[in-house]
N, C-alpha and C positions, 0 to 999 in steps of 0.2 A: 849756341857752337854747334849743337847736330845737326841743324838745317845747313850751317856753312860746310860742314865736313861732307854732308850727303850731296849738296850740289857740286862740291868739287869732285867727290867721286862719280856723280853721274857725268859730269863733264869729261871726266878724264876717261870713263867706258866710251862715250860718245866719240871722243876722237882715238881712241884705239880702233873702235869699230870703223870710223869712217878711211882711217890708215891702212886697215886690212883689206877694206874694200876697194880701197886705189891699186894696193897691192895686187890683189887677185886680178883685178882689171887689166895690170899690166902684164901679168903673167900669162893671161887668156890671148891678150893682144899678141904675144912673143912665139905663142903656139906656132910652129913650122917656121921659125925663123932660123938660118938664115937661107936655107936649103928649099924651103916649103911643103917638106914631107912633115905629113901628120901621122902620129902612129893610132892603129884601131883604138887602143884604150883611150887615147886622147880625144879621138872624135867620138867617142861611147860617153864620156864623161862632160864633154862640152856644155852641153845643154844644162845639165845638174848643176856644175859649177857657175855657169853665168847666173841662173837664180839663184843660188847661194850668196854669190857675190851683192845681186840687186837686193837681197833680203838683207843683207849686213849693212849696205848703205843705207836703206831705208831706216834701220834699228838705229843706226848711228845719228840720224837727223832726227829721229824720234827723241833719244835720250839727250841731244844738244838741245832741241827745244823746251824739252820737260825739264831741264838742268837749269835752262837760262830761264824760262817762263813759269814753271811749275811754283805752286804753292803748297806747302804742307803735305809732303809726302814725307811717309814714316821708313823707317829703316825695314821693317819686314816686307812692305810693298815694294818698294825701289828695289830691294835685292833679288826678291822673286822673279821681278821682270827682269832684272838682268842677268840671272841664273837661266830662266827659260830661254832669254834671246841667245844666250851662248851656246845652250844645249842644242836650240834650232839652227842657228847660223855656222856658229864658228867650228864646233865638233864635228859636224859631218864633212867639211872642207879638210880638215884635219886628216880626217880618216881616209880620205880620197887621197890624198897626198902619200901617206904612209902605206897604203895599200899595196901589196906586192902585185907585180905585174904576171900575169902567166907567161910560162916560158913559151908556150907555141903561139903568144901573141907577140913576143920579142923577136922570135927567131923564126923566119919560116921554114918547113919540115922538106926534108929531102927525101927522095925516092929513088 
C-alpha cells in the first residue's frame, strides 16, 4: 500500500512540476506583450527564469519516469528528492515573482 501511495505522490509532484514549467514558459513568452516594452527588471531576470523553468521541466520528467518505472524507493529517499527539487527550482522563481521592483527602475528620474 505504501508503494502505491508513493507512486501516486511522485506522479502528482511530476504533474505539478510540468504544469508549473509550462506556466512559466508561457509567462516568459508573453513578456513585452502587446507593446513590446520589456522592463529592465524583466530583462535582468529573464535568463535566470528560463534556466529555472527548464530545470523544473527536467525534474518533472525525472519524477514522472521515476514514479512510473521506479521500483523499491523509500519514503525518506523520494521525499528528500522532492524537497530538494522544490527548494532548487520552485522557491527561487516564487522569490523572483514576489521580489519588489526598485522604485528607480520602475519610474524614470526627473531632473
